[in-house]
C-alpha positions in Angstrom: 23.8 -10.9 15.6 23.1 -13.0 12.5 19.4 -12.3 12.1 18.7 -15.3 9.8 20.7 -18.0 11.6 18.6 -20.1 14.0 20.3 -22.3 16.6 19.4 -24.4 19.6 15.9 -23.6 20.9 15.4 -21.1 18.0 15.0 -24.0 15.7 12.3 -25.8 17.7 9.3 -24.4 15.9 10.7 -24.2 12.3 8.8 -25.7 9.4 10.2 -24.2 6.2 7.8 -24.9 3.3 9.3 -26.6 0.2 6.8 -26.6 -2.7 5.5 -24.7 -5.6 2.8 -22.0 -6.0 -0.5 -23.9 -5.9 1.1 -27.4 -5.4 1.2 -27.7 -1.5 4.5 -28.3 0.3 6.6 -30.3 2.5 8.0 -28.7 5.7 11.6 -28.8 6.6 12.0 -28.8 10.4 14.7 -27.0 12.3 16.5 -30.3 13.0 16.3 -31.5 9.4 13.1 -33.7 9.7 10.5 -33.7 7.0 7.1 -32.8 8.4 3.9 -31.1 7.4 3.3 -33.3 4.3 0.6 -30.9 2.8 0.8 -32.3 -0.8 -2.5 -34.1 -1.0 -4.6 -31.0 -1.9 -5.3 -30.0 1.7 -3.3 -28.9 4.8 -1.8 -31.5 7.2 -0.1 -29.7 9.9 2.2 -31.9 12.0 1.9 -34.8 9.7 4.7 -37.2 8.7 4.9 -39.5 5.7 6.0 -42.7 7.4 9.8 -42.9 7.8 10.6 -40.5 5.0 14.1 -38.9 5.7 17.7 -38.6 4.6 20.7 -40.4 6.2 24.4 -40.7 5.7 27.2 -43.2 6.2 30.9 -43.1 5.9 33.0 -46.1 4.7 36.8 -46.7 4.8 38.4 -49.7 3.1 35.0 -51.5 2.8 34.2 -50.9 6.5 31.4 -48.7 7.7 33.0 -46.3 10.3 29.8 -44.2 10.9 26.2 -44.1 10.0 23.5 -41.8 11.1 20.2 -40.0 10.3 20.6 -36.5 8.9 18.7 -35.0 11.8 19.7 -33.0 14.8 18.4 -33.8 18.4 14.7 -33.7 18.6 13.6 -30.6 20.6 11.4 -31.1 23.7 8.8 -32.0 25.0 9.2 -35.7 24.8 5.9 -37.0 26.4 4.3 -37.6 23.1 1.3 -36.1 21.1 -2.3 -35.8 21.9 -3.4 -37.2 18.5 -2.9 -40.4 16.6 -2.8 -44.1 17.4 -3.6 -44.6 21.1 -0.3 -46.6 21.5 1.7 -43.8 20.1 0.1 -40.7 21.7 0.5 -38.8 24.8 2.4 -40.8 27.3 4.2 -42.9 24.8 7.1 -40.7 23.8 8.0 -39.2 20.4 6.7 -40.9 17.4 9.0 -43.6 15.9 8.6 -41.9 12.5 10.6 -38.9 13.8 13.7 -41.3 13.7 15.0 -39.8 16.9 15.8 -43.3 18.3 18.5 -43.8 15.7 21.9 -42.3 15.8 21.9 -38.7 14.4 23.8 -35.5 14.7 23.9 -33.5 17.9 22.7 -30.2 16.5 21.7 -28.3 13.4 22.3 -24.7 12.6 19.5 -23.5 10.3 20.0 -20.5 8.1 16.6 -19.5 6.7 16.6 -16.9 3.9 13.5 -17.7 2.1 13.3 -19.2 -0.5 16.7 -20.8 0.4 17.3 -22.9 3.6 20.8 -24.0 4.5 21.3 -26.6 7.3 24.7 -27.4 8.9 24.9 -30.6 10.8 27.3 -30.6 13.8 28.8 -33.6 15.5 32.4 -33.9 16.4 32.4 -37.7 16.2 31.2 -37.8 12.6 34.2 -38.1 10.1 33.2 -35.3 7.8 31.2 -32.1 7.5 27.6 -32.1 6.0 25.5 -29.3 4.8 22.1 -29.3 3.1 20.7 -26.6 0.9 17.0 -26.9 0.4 14.6 -24.9 -1.8 11.8 -24.7 -4.4 12.3 -22.3 -7.2 11.0 -18.8 -6.4 11.5 -16.6 -9.5 9.3 -13.5 -9.6 7.3 -13.2 -12.8 7.9 -16.9 -13.6 4.9 -18.5 -12.0 5.3 -21.9 -13.8 8.9 -22.4 -12.7 7.8 -21.2 -9.2 5.1 -23.8 -9.2 6.9 -27.1 -9.6 5.4 -29.7 -7.3 8.8 -30.6 -5.7 11.2 -30.1 -2.9 14.9 -29.7 -3.9 17.7 -30.9 -1.7 21.5 -30.6 -2.3 23.9 -32.2 0.3 27.4 -31.1 0.4 29.8 -33.6 2.1 33.4 -32.6 3.0 35.9 -35.2 4.0 37.7 -33.6 7.1 39.9 -36.6 7.7 43.3 -37.4 6.1 42.0 -40.6 4.5 39.9 -41.2 1.4 36.3 -42.1 2.4 33.2 -43.1 0.5 30.1 -41.4 1.8 26.6 -42.8 1.0 23.7 -40.3 1.1 20.4 -42.0 1.4 17.0 -40.8 0.6 14.0 -42.7 2.0 10.5 -42.0 0.8 7.3 -43.7 2.1 4.5 -44.6 -0.3 1.5 -42.9 1.3 -1.1 -44.3 -1.1 -3.8 -46.9 -0.4 -3.0 -50.5 -1.0 -1.6 -52.0 -3.2 1.6 -50.0 -3.1 3.8 -50.3 -6.3 7.3 -49.1 -5.8 9.6 -49.1 -8.8 13.0 -47.8 -9.7 13.7 -46.4 -13.1 17.1 -45.6 -14.6 17.0 -42.7 -17.2 19.6 -40.7 -19.0 18.8 -37.8 -16.7 19.1 -39.9 -13.5 17.5 -42.5 -11.2 13.9 -42.3 -9.9 12.1 -44.2 -7.2 8.5 -44.0 -8.2 5.7 -44.7 -5.7 2.2 -45.5 -7.0 -0.8 -47.7 -6.2 -3.1 -50.0 -8.1 -5.9 -49.5 -5.6 -7.0 -46.1 -6.7 -8.7 -45.3 -10.1 -7.4 -42.3 -12.2 -9.5 -39.3 -11.6 -10.2 -40.2 -7.9 -9.2 -37.4 -5.6 -6.9 -39.8 -3.8 -5.1 -40.9 -7.0 -1.5 -39.7 -7.3 2.1 -40.6 -7.2 5.4 -39.5 -5.7 9.0 -39.7 -7.0 12.3 -39.6 -5.2 15.0 -38.8 -7.8 18.7 -38.0 -8.1 20.6 -36.8 -11.1 23.7 -38.9 -10.6 25.8 -39.1 -13.7 24.6 -35.7 -15.1 25.4 -32.6 -13.1 28.2 -30.6 -11.7 30.9 -32.7 -10.1 29.1 -35.9 -10.2 31.3 -38.3 -12.3 31.8 -42.0 -13.2 33.1 -42.9 -9.7 29.6 -42.2 -8.2 27.2 -45.1 -8.1 23.5 -45.5 -7.2 21.8 -48.4 -5.4 18.3 -48.8 -4.2 15.6 -50.8 -2.4 12.2 -50.7 -3.9 10.8 -51.9 -0.5 12.0 -52.0 3.1 11.7 -55.2 4.8 8.1 -56.2 5.6 7.4 -57.6 9.0 5.7 -57.1 12.4 6.5 -55.0 15.4 9.7 -52.9 14.7 11.0 -55.2 12.0 11.2 -52.7 9.2 13.2 -50.1 11.0 15.4 -52.8 12.6 16.3 -54.2 9.2 16.8 -50.8 7.7 19.3 -49.8 10.3 21.2 -53.0 9.8 21.2 -52.4 6.0 22.4 -48.9 6.4 25.4 -50.1 8.5 26.5 -52.6 5.8 29.3 -51.4 3.4 28.7 -51.2 -0.4 25.5 -50.9 -2.3 22.1 -51.7 -0.8 20.7 -55.0 -2.0 17.3 -54.5 -3.7 14.2 -55.9 -2.2 11.1 -56.7 -4.4 7.9 -58.2 -3.2 5.7 -59.9 -5.9 2.1 -60.7 -5.9 2.8 -63.8 -3.8 4.5 -61.9 -0.9 3.2 -62.6 2.6 0.4 -60.3 3.7 -1.0 -62.0 6.7 0.1 -59.4 9.2 -2.2 -56.7 7.9 -2.2 -53.7 5.6 1.3 -52.7 6.7 2.4 -55.1 3.8 0.4 -53.5 1.1 0.4 -49.8 1.9 2.8 -47.3 3.3 5.9 -49.1 2.0 9.2 -47.3 2.2 11.7 -47.3 -0.6 15.2 -45.8 -0.9 17.7 -44.4 -3.2 21.4 -44.3 -2.1 24.2 -42.3 -3.8 27.7 -43.6 -3.1 30.3 -40.8 -3.5 34.2 -41.3 -3.0 35.6 -38.1 -1.4 39.3 -37.4 -1.0 40.7 -35.7 2.1 39.7 -32.0 2.1 37.4 -32.4 -0.9 33.7 -31.5 -1.0 31.2 -33.1 -3.2 27.5 -32.7 -3.8 24.5 -35.0 -4.0 21.2 -33.8 -5.3 17.7 -35.3 -4.5 14.3 -34.2 -5.6 11.0 -35.3 -3.9 8.2 -34.6 -6.3 4.5 -35.3 -6.2 1.3 -35.3 -8.3 -2.1 -35.4 -6.9 -4.0 -33.9 -9.8 -7.7 -34.0 -8.9 -9.2 -31.4 -6.5 -12.7 -31.4 -5.0 -14.7 -28.9 -3.0 -14.3 -31.0 0.2 -15.3 -28.1 2.4 -18.8 -27.9 0.8 -19.6 -31.5 -0.2 -22.9 -32.3 -2.0 -25.8 -33.0 0.2 -26.7 -36.7 0.8 -28.6 -38.1 -2.2 -27.3 -35.5 -4.7 -24.6 -36.1 -7.3 -21.1 -35.3 -6.2 -19.9 -31.8 -7.1 -17.6 -31.5 -10.1 -13.9 -31.9 -9.5 -11.1 -30.0 -11.3 -7.4 -30.5 -12.0 -4.5 -28.7 -10.4 -2.7 -26.4 -12.9 0.5 -28.1 -12.2 -1.0 -31.4 -13.5 -1.5 -29.7 -16.9 2.3 -29.0 -17.1 3.6 -32.3 -15.8 1.7 -35.5 -16.3 3.1 -37.1 -13.2 5.7 -36.7 -10.5 8.5 -38.4 -12.5 8.0 -35.7 -15.2 8.3 -32.9 -12.7 11.2 -34.5 -11.1 13.0 -34.8 -14.4 12.3 -31.2 -15.2 13.6 -30.2 -11.8 16.8 -32.1 -12.2 17.5 -31.1 -15.8 16.7 -27.4 -15.1 18.3 -27.4 -11.6 21.2 -25.0 -12.5 19.0 -22.4 -14.0 16.2 -22.7 -11.5 18.7 -22.3 -8.6 20.6 -19.5 -10.3 17.5 -17.4 -10.9 16.2 -18.2 -7.4 19.5 -17.3 -5.8 19.5 -14.0 -7.7 16.1 -13.1 -6.3 17.2 -14.1 -2.8 20.5 -12.2 -2.9 18.8 -9.1 -4.3 16.1 -9.2 -1.7 18.5 -9.8 1.2 20.9 -7.3 -0.3 18.4 -4.5 0.3 19.5 -2.2 3.0 16.4 -2.3 4.9 16.5 -3.1 8.7 16.9 -6.8 9.2 13.4 -7.1 10.8 11.9 -5.6 7.6 13.6 -8.1 5.4 12.6 -10.9 7.8 9.0 -9.8 7.6 9.0 -9.6 3.8 10.8 -13.0 3.2 9.1 -14.8 6.0 5.6 -14.1 4.5 6.2 -14.6 0.8 6.5 -18.2 1.9 2.7 -18.2 2.2 2.6 -18.4 -1.5 4.3 -21.9 -1.3 1.8 -23.1 1.4 -1.6 -24.8 0.9 -3.2 -21.4 1.4 -2.7 -21.1 -2.3 -4.3 -23.1 -5.2 -4.1 -22.7 -8.9 -7.1 -23.9 -10.8 -7.0 -25.8 -14.0 -6.7 -22.7 -16.2 -4.1 -21.2 -14.0 -6.4 -18.9 -12.1 -5.0 -18.1 -8.6 -7.2 -18.8 -5.6 -6.6 -18.5 -1.9 -7.9 -19.5 1.4 -7.6 -16.9 4.2 -5.5 -19.4 6.2 -5.4 -23.0 7.2 -6.8 -25.2 9.8 -4.6 -28.2 10.6 -6.3 -30.4 8.1 -8.6 -28.2 6.0 -8.6 -24.7 4.5 -9.8 -22.0 6.7 -12.3 -19.4 5.3 -12.8 -20.0 1.6 -13.1 -17.9 -1.5 -10.1 -15.7 -2.0 -11.8 -13.5 0.6 -11.7 -10.0 -0.8 -11.4 -8.1 2.4 -8.5 -10.3 3.6 -6.6 -10.5 0.3 -7.0 -6.7 0.2 -4.1 -6.4 2.6 -1.5 -8.6 0.9 0.9 -6.9 -1.5 3.3 -9.7 -2.4 1.4 -11.4 -5.3 0.7 -8.2 -7.3 4.3 -7.3 -7.5 6.1 -10.6 -7.6 3.6 -12.5 -9.8 1.3 -9.8 -11.3 -0.4 -12.1 -13.8 -1.5 -14.4 -11.0 -3.0 -11.3 -9.1 -4.8 -10.2 -12.3 -6.4 -13.6 -12.6 -7.9 -13.0 -9.2 -9.5 -9.8 -10.4 -10.7 -11.4 -13.6 -12.3 -14.4 -11.8 -13.9 -12.1 -9.2 -15.6 -9.8 -11.8 -16.5 -12.7 -14.0 -18.0 -15.1 -11.5 -18.7 -13.0 -8.4 -20.6 -10.0 -9.7 -24.4 -10.1 -9.1 -26.8 -8.4 -11.4 -27.4 -5.7 -8.8 -23.7 -4.8 -8.7 -23.2 -6.5 -5.3 -20.2 -8.7 -4.9 -20.2 -11.6 -2.4 -16.7 -11.6 -1.0 -16.0 -15.3 -1.2 -15.8 -16.8 -4.7 -17.2 -20.4 -5.0 -15.5 -23.4 -6.6 -15.5 -24.9 -9.1 -15.6 -21.6 -11.0 -19.1 -21.0 -12.3 -20.7 -22.4 -9.2 -23.7 -20.4 -7.8 -22.5 -17.3 -5.9 -22.2 -17.3 -2.1 -25.4 -16.1 -0.5 -24.0 -13.5 1.9 -24.0 -9.8 1.4 -21.3 -7.6 0.0 -18.6 -6.1 2.1 -17.6 -2.6 1.3 -13.9 -2.9 2.1 -13.7 -5.9 -0.1 -15.8 -4.5 -3.0 -14.3 -1.1 -3.1 -10.8 -2.5 -2.4 -11.4 -4.6 -5.6 -11.7 -1.3 -7.6 -8.5 0.0 -6.1 -6.7 -3.2 -6.8 -7.8 -3.2 -10.4 -6.3 0.3 -10.7 -3.1 -1.0 -9.0 -2.8 -4.1 -11.2 -3.4 -1.9 -14.4 -0.6 0.4 -13.4 1.7 -2.5 -12.6 1.1 -4.1 -16.0 0.2 -1.3 -18.3 -2.3 -3.7 -19.8 -5.0 -1.5 -21.3 -6.9 -4.4 -23.0 -7.2 -6.2 -19.6 -8.7 -3.0 -18.1 -11.1 -2.6 -20.9 -12.4 -6.1 -20.5 -13.0 -5.7 -16.8 -14.1 -2.1 -16.8 -18.0 -2.7 -17.3 -18.0 -4.9 -14.2 -15.7 -2.7 -12.2 -17.9 0.3 -12.9 -21.0 -1.6 -12.0 -19.5 -2.7 -8.6 -18.5 0.8 -7.8 -21.9 2.3 -8.6 -23.6 -0.3 -6.4 -22.8 2.2 -3.6 -25.8 4.3 -4.6 -28.0 1.6 -6.2 -31.6 1.3 -5.1 -31.0 -2.4 -4.8 -28.3 -1.9 -2.1 -30.1 -3.1 1.0 -27.4 -1.7 3.1 -28.0 1.8 1.8 -24.3 2.6 1.6 -24.6 6.1 -0.1 -28.0 6.5 -1.8 -27.5 10.3 -2.1 -24.0 10.2 -3.7 -22.5 12.1 -0.9 -19.1 10.3 -1.0 -19.7 9.0 2.6 -20.9 5.6 3.6 -23.9 6.0 5.9 -25.6 2.7 6.0 -24.8 -0.8 7.3 -21.3 -1.8 6.3 -20.0 -5.3 6.5 -16.2 -5.6 6.8 -13.2 -7.7 7.6 -13.9 -7.8 11.4 -16.9 -9.9 10.5 -19.6 -7.6 11.7 -21.4 -4.4 10.6 -20.5 -0.8 11.3 -23.4 1.6 11.2 -22.8 5.2 10.1 -19.7 7.2 8.9 -16.2 6.1 9.6 -12.9 7.0 7.9 -11.9 3.3 7.4 -14.7 2.1 5.2 -15.5 5.4 3.7 -11.9 5.7 2.8 -12.1 2.6 0.6 -15.2 4.1 -1.1 -13.2 7.4 -1.6 -10.2 5.4 -3.0 -12.5 3.5 -5.4 -14.1 6.7 -6.5 -10.7 8.3 -7.2 -9.4 5.2 -9.0 -12.6 4.9 -10.9 -12.5 8.5 -12.1 -9.0 8.0 -13.5 -9.8 4.7 -15.2 -13.0 6.1 -16.6 -11.3 9.2 -18.0 -8.5 7.0 -19.6 -11.2 4.9 -21.3 -13.0 8.0 -22.6 -16.0 7.9 -20.3 -15.8 11.6 -19.3 -19.2 11.9 -17.7 -18.6 9.0 -15.4 -15.2 10.3 -14.6 -16.6 13.7 -13.7 -19.3 12.2 -11.6 -16.9 9.9 -9.6 -14.6 12.8 -9.0 -17.3 15.1 -7.8 -18.6 12.5 -5.4 -15.1 11.9 -4.2 -14.5 15.6 -3.4 -17.7 15.9 -1.5 -16.9 12.8 0.6 -13.3 13.8 1.3 -14.3 17.3 2.5 -17.0 15.8 4.7 -14.6 13.2 6.3 -11.9 15.8 7.0 -14.4 18.1 8.5 -16.5 15.7 10.6 -14.5 12.5 11.5 -11.2 13.9 12.7 -11.3 14.6 16.5 -8.0 16.5 16.5 -5.8 13.4 17.0 -7.4 10.7 15.0 -10.5 9.6 13.0 -13.5 8.2 14.6 -16.8 6.5 13.8 -19.7 8.9 14.0 -22.6 7.1 15.8 -24.9 7.5 18.8 -24.5 4.1 20.4 -27.8 4.6 22.4 -29.9 5.1 19.2 -31.9 1.9 18.8 -33.5 3.2 15.7 -30.3 2.8 13.8 -30.4 -1.0 14.2 -34.2 -1.2 13.8 -34.0 0.5 10.4 -32.1 -2.5 9.0 -34.2 -5.1 10.7 -36.0 -5.9 7.5 -36.3 -8.9 5.3 -32.7 -9.9 5.0 -32.2 -11.6 8.4 -30.6 -14.6 6.7 -27.9 -12.3 5.4 -26.8 -10.9 8.8 -23.7 -12.3 10.5 -25.1 -13.4 13.8 -28.7 -14.0 12.7 -31.5 -11.6 13.6 -30.4 -8.0 13.3 -31.8 -6.9 16.6 -30.5 -9.8 18.5 -27.2 -9.5 16.8 -26.6 -5.8 17.3 -28.8 -4.4 20.0 -27.7 -4.9 23.6 -31.1 -4.7 25.3 -29.7 -4.9 28.9 -27.4 -2.0 28.4 -29.4 -0.2 25.8 -26.5 0.1 23.4 -25.5 -1.0 19.8 -22.9 -3.7 19.8 -19.7 -4.2 17.8 -19.0 -0.6 16.9 -15.8 1.5 17.2 -17.3 4.9 18.3 -14.6 7.2 19.4 -11.9 4.6 19.5 -8.6 4.7 17.6 -8.9 2.0 15.0 -5.8 0.5 13.6 -7.4 0.7 10.1 -8.7 4.2 10.4 -6.5 5.5 7.5 -5.8 2.1 5.8 -7.2 3.2 2.5 -4.6 6.0 2.4 -1.9 3.3 2.7 -3.4 1.6 -0.4 -3.7 4.9 -2.3 -0.1 6.0 -1.6 1.3 2.6 -2.6 -0.7 2.7 -5.8 0.0 6.4 -6.7 -3.6 7.6 -6.2 -2.8 10.6 -4.1 -4.6 11.9 -1.1 -7.9 10.5 0.1 -7.9 12.6 3.4 -6.1 15.7 4.6 -2.4 14.7 4.7 -1.7 16.5 8.0 -4.6 14.7 9.6 -3.4 11.4 8.3 0.0 11.8 9.8 -1.5 12.7 13.1 -3.8 9.7 12.9 -0.8 7.4 12.3 1.1 8.9 15.2 -2.1 8.3 17.3 -2.2 4.6 16.2 1.3 4.2 17.5 0.6 6.1 20.7 -2.7 4.4 21.6 -2.8 1.0 19.8 0.8 -0.1 20.4 1.1 -2.1 23.6 4.7 -2.9 24.5 3.8 -5.9 26.7 0.6 -7.6 26.0 0.7 -9.6 29.3 -0.1 -6.5 31.2 -3.4 -5.6 29.4 -6.8 -7.2 29.1 -7.8 -9.3 26.1 -10.9 -11.5 26.0 -10.3 -12.4 22.4 -7.8 -14.8 20.6 -4.3 -14.8 22.0 -1.8 -14.0 19.3 0.5 -11.9 21.5 1.2 -12.5 25.2 3.6 -12.1 28.1 6.5 -9.8 27.1 5.4 -9.6 23.5 4.3 -6.3 22.0 1.9 -5.4 19.2 -0.7 -3.1 17.8 -4.2 -3.9 18.9 -7.1 -3.5 16.5 -9.0 -0.8 18.5 -8.0 1.4 21.4 -10.1 3.9 23.4 -7.7 6.5 25.0 -8.9 8.0 28.2 -11.9 5.7 28.1 -12.8 6.6 31.7 -13.5 10.2 30.5 -17.3 10.3 30.0 -16.8 12.4 26.9 -15.1 9.4 25.2 -17.6 7.0 23.6 -16.4 3.5 24.2 -18.8 0.7 23.4 -19.5 -1.7 26.2 -19.2 -4.6 23.6 -16.9 -3.2 20.9 -16.0 -4.4 17.4 -14.9 -8.0 17.4 -11.2 -8.7 17.8 -10.6 -5.2 19.2 -8.0 -6.4 21.7 -6.2 -8.7 19.4 -2.9 -8.2 17.6 -3.2 -9.6 14.0 -0.1 -9.5 11.9 -1.5 -8.2 8.6 -3.3 -5.3 10.2 -0.1 -4.4 12.2 2.0 -4.5 9.1 -0.1 -2.1 7.0 -0.4 0.4 9.9 3.3 0.2 10.6 4.3 0.5 7.0 2.1 3.5 6.6 3.9 5.1 9.5 7.2 4.5 7.7 5.8 6.0 4.5 4.9 9.2 6.4 8.4 9.6 8.1 7.5 7.8 11.3 10.2 5.3 10.6 11.3 4.5 14.2 7.7 4.0 15.3 6.9 1.8 12.3 9.9 -0.3 12.7 9.2 -0.7 16.5 5.9 -2.4 15.4 7.6 -4.5 12.7 10.2 -5.8 15.2 7.5 -6.6 17.7 5.7 -8.8 15.2 8.8 -10.7 14.1 9.9 -11.2 17.7 6.8 -13.3 18.0 8.1 -15.5 15.1 11.6 -16.2 16.3 11.8 -20.0 15.7 11.3 -20.7 19.4 7.9 -19.0 20.2 6.5 -19.6 16.7 7.5 -20.7 13.3 9.2 -17.8 11.2 7.5 -19.1 8.1 4.0 -19.4 9.4 2.3 -16.2 10.6 -1.1 -17.1 11.7 -4.3 -15.1 12.3 -7.6 -17.0 11.5 -5.5 -20.1 10.7 -2.0 -20.9 9.7 0.0 -19.4 6.7 -2.4 -16.4 6.8 -2.7 -14.4 3.6 -3.2 -11.0 5.2 0.5 -11.1 6.5 1.7 -10.6 3.0 1.0 -6.9 3.6 4.6 -7.0 4.9 5.9 -7.0 1.2 5.0 -3.3 1.1 8.0 -2.6 3.4 10.2 -2.7 0.2 8.0 -0.1 -1.6 7.8 2.0 1.6 11.5 2.3 2.3 12.3 2.8 -1.4 9.5 5.4 -1.9 8.7 3.3 -4.9 6.4 4.8 -7.6 5.2 3.0 -10.7 2.9 3.7 -13.7 3.5 1.3 -16.6 0.6 2.8 -18.4 2.8 5.9 -19.0 6.2 3.9 -18.6 7.1 5.6 -15.3 9.1 4.4 -12.4 10.3 6.3 -9.4 12.2 6.1 -6.1 12.5 8.4 -3.1 14.0 6.5 -0.2 12.7 7.4 3.3 16.0 6.9 5.0 19.5 6.3 3.8 22.8 5.5 5.5 25.2 8.3 4.5 23.7 8.5 1.1 23.6 4.8 0.5 20.5 2.7 -0.3 19.7 -0.5 -2.1 16.4 -2.2 -2.6 14.6 -4.9 -4.6 11.8 -3.8 -6.9 9.4 -5.8 -9.1 6.7 -5.0 -11.8 5.0 -7.0 -14.5 7.7 -6.5 -17.1 10.8 -7.1 -14.9 12.5 -6.9 -11.6 15.7 -5.7 -10.2 17.2 -3.3 -7.8 17.6 0.4 -7.1 21.0 1.4 -5.9 21.8 4.8 -4.5 25.2 6.3 -3.6 26.4 9.9 -2.9 27.6 9.9 -6.6 24.2 9.1 -8.0 21.9 6.1 -8.5 21.1 3.2 -10.8 17.9 1.4 -11.8 19.1 -2.1 -12.5 17.0 -4.8 -14.3 18.0 -8.3 -13.3 15.1 -10.3 -14.9 12.8 -9.4 -17.8 13.0 -6.0 -19.3 11.7 -2.4 -18.5 10.7 0.3 -21.0 10.9 3.7 -19.4 9.8 7.1 -20.5 10.0 8.8 -17.2 12.1 8.3 -14.0 11.0 10.2 -10.9 13.7 10.9 -8.4 12.4 13.6 -6.1 15.6 13.7 -4.0 17.4 15.2 -7.0 15.0 18.1 -7.3 17.6 20.6 -6.3 20.5 18.9 -7.9 22.4 20.4 -10.7 24.7 18.7 -13.2 22.6 15.6 -13.6 23.7 13.0 -16.2 22.0 9.9 -17.5 23.8 7.0 -19.1 23.2 3.4 -20.1 26.0 1.0 -20.9 28.4 4.0 -20.9 26.4 6.0 -23.5 24.6 9.2 -22.8 20.8 9.0 -22.8 19.1 12.2 -24.0 16.6 13.6 -21.5 14.8 16.6 -20.1 14.3 17.2 -16.5 11.9 19.2 -14.4 13.1 19.2 -10.8 13.1 15.5 -9.8 11.4 14.1 -12.9 13.6 12.9 -15.8 11.8 12.5 -19.0 13.6 10.6 -21.8 13.5 11.9 -25.4 12.6 8.3 -26.5 11.4 5.4 -24.4 14.5 3.6 -23.0 14.4 -0.2 -22.8 16.5 -1.7 -20.0 17.2 -5.4 -20.6 18.2 -8.0 -18.0 21.7 -7.2 -16.9 21.5 -3.5 -17.9 21.0 -0.4 -15.9 20.2 3.3 -16.2 22.8 5.3 -14.2 21.9 8.9 -13.0 25.0 10.8 -12.0 25.3 13.9 -9.9 
């Protein structure tokens, strides 16, 4: 089975995002259509941009012998859609813009290895073979080149006949701007560009922007003097179906397209169709000899520079809220500039993107693990992500069809994702910097949704403990990934203040007023409600923050603070291990019948309670029970903080034997092989024969000794991908590899191209950020350790095949791969550089006769079991490796 090749029905749900980090994207459908035009500073699921598409024709002796749209068959259903113009909705058939009424190819094979997509068009009647490779640069550590507002398309055409043919590859792009559309074609030394603008929108307006369709004909690769370019600035204007009728006639005529221009006196009597949404085209004419293959490149680029806070507009009668510029608009003044950059730098951008792709997909992890990693890093190219004018990274939780879903780089959701901090660490650090600069209250509390534009008044809701303490742990992680002491020093006063809010007298939730190391009070969290009383999940984040805080404080010379944090941590850990583990897993310690617990928080903060009045929200008067708790259930996140701590090198937060038992219990009780056989009153993310890990489970709940809430924590019966990934990866890290991979495979089965889109895992909306937890599969299988503060990197694979293992790794200074064979191992740097003082390889602890070389020369070192310490820091540049022989 080719895990990444989608055929037939498996292509029906595909929308492969083509766009930059913080630029929005265009979706490439499984049959080659362009859909999901999400380039206008907001989502737009299911959208099309007029008749934008690609097409091809073949000519022989000045006669057109074939012409067709570069699409495959449109997948069912064919009854039409439930939205749109009433004469083109349900009961009217597929939209004309899908181009399915024009001749096309029978089928398309779609190879999706993000960030590269390769489409092969099949039809025995076409005189040639056509492939498309589509991408947008994805180069870890290079956020700017990974943030080009453009989609890259390279068509390869092979003449499979015994006669010379001329193929014409046509790109059609619709001007989406308000009237009056201004379509122009420009010829440059670097290529030809169809530029789409409007004179009906003022600069600075949020609707102002432009698009460019460009080709580098005459510059690159095998493109030579026998290749020509023609164009039409405008399609034919008319009524009814005239424009498509005439286009099809033009496509079937031999030779160059005749340009069409409409001046100010053009007829406009039939309506706005004449003055907005005008299509234009570029056509590249390529002679191809029998058996020869030639390439044609196109770029679609865009620039919609001005953003606004559309989700929180100013109240009526008040001045509009300030706007801001997209970061990409500070790099490229318009879409033609970014198109030029894309075409002139294409070879390098593709080479470096391909190097990343091949290194990632060359990792010897199970295919479902690579699928989970690659499928979700695509979220970084979706409208879930923004980059603000100064480059600061900002994210929604996910996306509604036409708006962002759940604003504010939500800390308790973005806690889970692990892709950004390793692939683009500087962007991740910008999130920390913004959060502590703009989102920290005087009391030390941190609302968990940052407001835009930066500098706006903070959000009015309370702090959440998993988000706030997770921020401390992430600061520690990001410091260790980068080794940036100055960055840590700048943030430390705010980080410290946020940690000490746990026992602040101003903490209305009374998390830990006595400094016990345990959270006792009311605790808001990512399940959008409050837990009351001790539980390993949220207290674990507190313990992780205390342990991270102690190490950071000690490093910065604050010995008293470090000692205090460490002492509180040790008290809390001991209490949790002794009181919250039931012999199989960790529980929440609460008496659900104690009304006084809720009453004690029914004070003057009613407006800050999710659900309104405290008593109404949390006390079930009919059944005399506290609502929305876990009690003695098995929570999917009961040891989540330990997952974070192990990934970041923080050590144990709980008893390690208990943690492994708890992970085994999560698999035993929370994993449901067929969700169609169980009860779920919540959102349906998993159904029928699909399996997954539910958020909470109550084993033997009929047993009166087991405390199962009548109305449990919200979402308890749901399967949500990011939660599942973190729990499953933690299983793998503890040696429960088969159990963890069973869960991973179950998630990706749900996103197989037929059931759902492989590049759009959803939870509370599309392209959901939490799913980027899947990146940690790489670190888990590799047993990856890092500490750039002390120039240390380490590997200890959890499973190898006959002593062989290969895996991608990435840190702030560089990225590469770790390769292990029976004869030894190598740390290879493929991009950037890495300065090493220590190399940890625990699997060599008992090995004798170890040697270390670089470029064939011996590297002096000392070794203590599995830790190699170099006599001098060793720098590994791109293309170099340190080899450890045995």
